[in-house]
N, C-alpha and C positions, 0 to 999 in steps of 0.2 A: 678814935678820933674822926670827926666830920670831914668829908672831902667835898669841895666846892669846885663846880665846873662852869664854864660859860659857853654857849653854843651859838653861834652867829647863823643868821638865815634859818632859824630854827622853826619857822611857822609851817613848814612843808617839806616834803621830800626827804633828802638825806639827813638835813638837820634835824628835822622834827623826829625821824626814826632813831637817830643816835641819841638825841636828847632824852627820849623816852626809855631807851635802854640804859642810860646813865642813871635815871630816876630809880628804875626797877633795880639797879644794883646798888643802890643805897646812897648815891650822890645826892647833894643838893645842887640843883641846876638852874643857872639863869639862862633863859631861853630869850634872845633877842632877834629883832627884825623890825620892819617898818610898820606892820599891822598888829597893833595890840589885840584885837579881837582874835586874830587867827593865832597869836602865840597863846592867850588865854585858853582857846579851845585845845590846842596842842598839850597844854598842862593838864586839861580836864581828862583828856583821852587816857592819860597815865593811871587813872582809876585810884585805887588804894595808895599809889605812890605820888599822887599829885600834890600832896601837902608840901613835898621838898622841891616843888618847882616855883620858880619866880618868873613873871613875865614882864619884860621891860622893853618898851618901844625905843628903838634908836635907828639911826642911818648911818651905817659904818663909812659910807662915803664922806662924810662930814666930820672933820676932825674934832669940832667941838662937841658933836653929839656922842663921839666915842669917848670922850673926856668925861662928859656927864655921866655916861653909862658906868664907867670905871669907879667914879665917885659914889655912885649907888652900890656898886658890889662892895666896895671898901667899907661902907657905912653898914650895909646889911648882912655881909657875910665875914667880913674881916680879913679874908685872905682868898686867894685863887690858886687851885692846885692843877687845874687843866682848862686850856683854851682850845676849842674845836674852831678853828679859822675857816669857816664853811661858806660863808655868804658869797654869792658870785651871780653874774648875769652872762648871757650868751647872746650876742646881737644876731640879727638875721643873716643867713648865709649869702655872701655876696663877693664879688671880686674888689680889690683894693680901690679902684677908681671910682666904684659905685657906693662905698661906705662914706658917710658923712663924717665930717669932723666931730659933730656932736655925738654920734653913735661911737666913735672911737673914745672920745673923753669920758662918756658914761661907763664904758666897759673898763678903762683904766681906773677910773675913779672908785669903782666897786671892787674889781678883782685884784687890783694892785694897791692902790692908795688905802683902801679900806682895810685890806689884809695887813699892810704895814701899820697903819694906826692902831689896831687891835693888838698885833703882836708887839708893837713898842710899848702900849700901856700894860699889857700882861707881863712882859718882860720887867718892866720897872717895878710892879707890885710883886712878882715873885722874888726878885733878888732882895727886896727890902723887908719881906715878912718873915716871921719866925715860927716854925723852923722854915729856912730860906729853901727856895726852889720850887719847881712845878714842870708840867709838861705842855708844850704847844704842838697841836697837830694841825698842819695846813692842808686844806683840800686842793690838791693839784688838779691833774687831768691828763688822760693818756695824750691829749694834745700837747702836753709839755714835752713829748718825746716824737710823736708821729702826729701830724696836724691833719685835719679834714680839708677838702677843697673849700674856699669861701669862708675861712675862719680867722682871717689874719688878725683882728683885734683880740679875740678871745685867746688864741695860740700865743701871741706875743705876750700877754698878761701871764699865761700859765708858765711860760718859759721863765718869766721874771719871778714867779712865785717859787720856782726851784731854786733861784738865786737867793731869794729871802731864806729859804729852809736852810740851804748849805751854810750861809753866813751866820745866821742866829744859831745854828747848832754849835758852831765854834765859839761864838761870843757867849753863849750860855753855860759852857763848861765850868768856869770859876764859880758860878752860882748855882750849879746843880739844876739847871734848867735843860730839859731834853726837848730838842725840837726835831720833828719828823714830818713826813708827807705821804699822804695817801692818794694815789692816783687811781681814778675809778673809770671804768668803761662799761657803758651800755646797761646800767641798772634800770630796771622797770619802774618808770614814774611818769607823771604827766608830761615833763619835760622831753622824754624819750619816746612818747606814744607814735610819733611819726615814723620811727624806725621800723615799726611793724609793717607800715605800707611801703616803705622804701626812701633810702637817702642817698645822696649823690656820692659816688665813689671816684677814686683817683683816675680811674680810666674812662670818665665821662658818663658811666652808666649809672643808673638808679636800682637799687637792690634793697631788699629788706635786710635787716640784721637781727641777729638773736639777742635776747636781753636776759639778764640774770635777775633773781629776786633780790629784793632790798635786804633780805636776812644775810646775804653774803657779805654785803658792805658793812652792815652793823657788827657781824662776828669779827670782821677783820679789825674794824676802828676799836672795838672793845678790847681786842687782844693787844692792841697798842696802848691803849688807856691804862689798862691794869698793870703794865710792866713797871717794876721798880725803877726809880729814877737812876740807877746805876746801869741800866740797859736802855737802849733806843733802837727802834726801827727808824732808820733815816729815811728810806724810801721804800714804799711797797706799792704793788699794783695788783688790783682786783677787777676782774673783767670777765664778761660772758666768754665762755671757753671758745666758741667759735666765731667771735667776732673778728672782723679784719683788723689787724693791727700789727703784727710782725710782718714787715714787708707790705704795708698796707697799700692797696692799689696794685 
């Protein structure tokens, strides 16, 4: 039986790597993000597995765009077995008084509202399809437990994502919908390149931080994705072993 997945924020970084891993594992994967050309390039990079990739541009911060995305998934795939709710943004590091309302709203629109729109649409599709059920994996953050200085908007949204995960995992039980969360710390990517030179610490210093290879994130994600629906990883953390986290600062 074919398996169908949706990965948001799939044009680069974690989303792209996980989408390509699903393609290589035999899934049909819808990759979404705002840039169609980048999504198509991500599909092409899967090589011999690219024929199972479907690139659809959408903006998860817009409810109408998410609705249109899921209408296409229903039309082209007929069902959805896995959602990787990955799209997110990280505003500039600054104190609360220096963060503008527009910056706050953009972060909330993508990281929280966008994640809810996708979770809600996937939930509805999964409970009504036959056979019923599916898996939703939310991309949280280590900031959902221990924030960095100057990250109030990002951290607040990631705390809220943990609330989405906990509640949806309960709501999904009658419908065989398993909901879990992966919290990731210091994976090597363009977004974390600055960590090599140094980032602000809780004690006011600026120090470089170790990073881990993307393969560690992909392997953790795939272990969650491959579980039977009778089992669920509710929360898991994968991080560079020596990064500041436990007792950060």
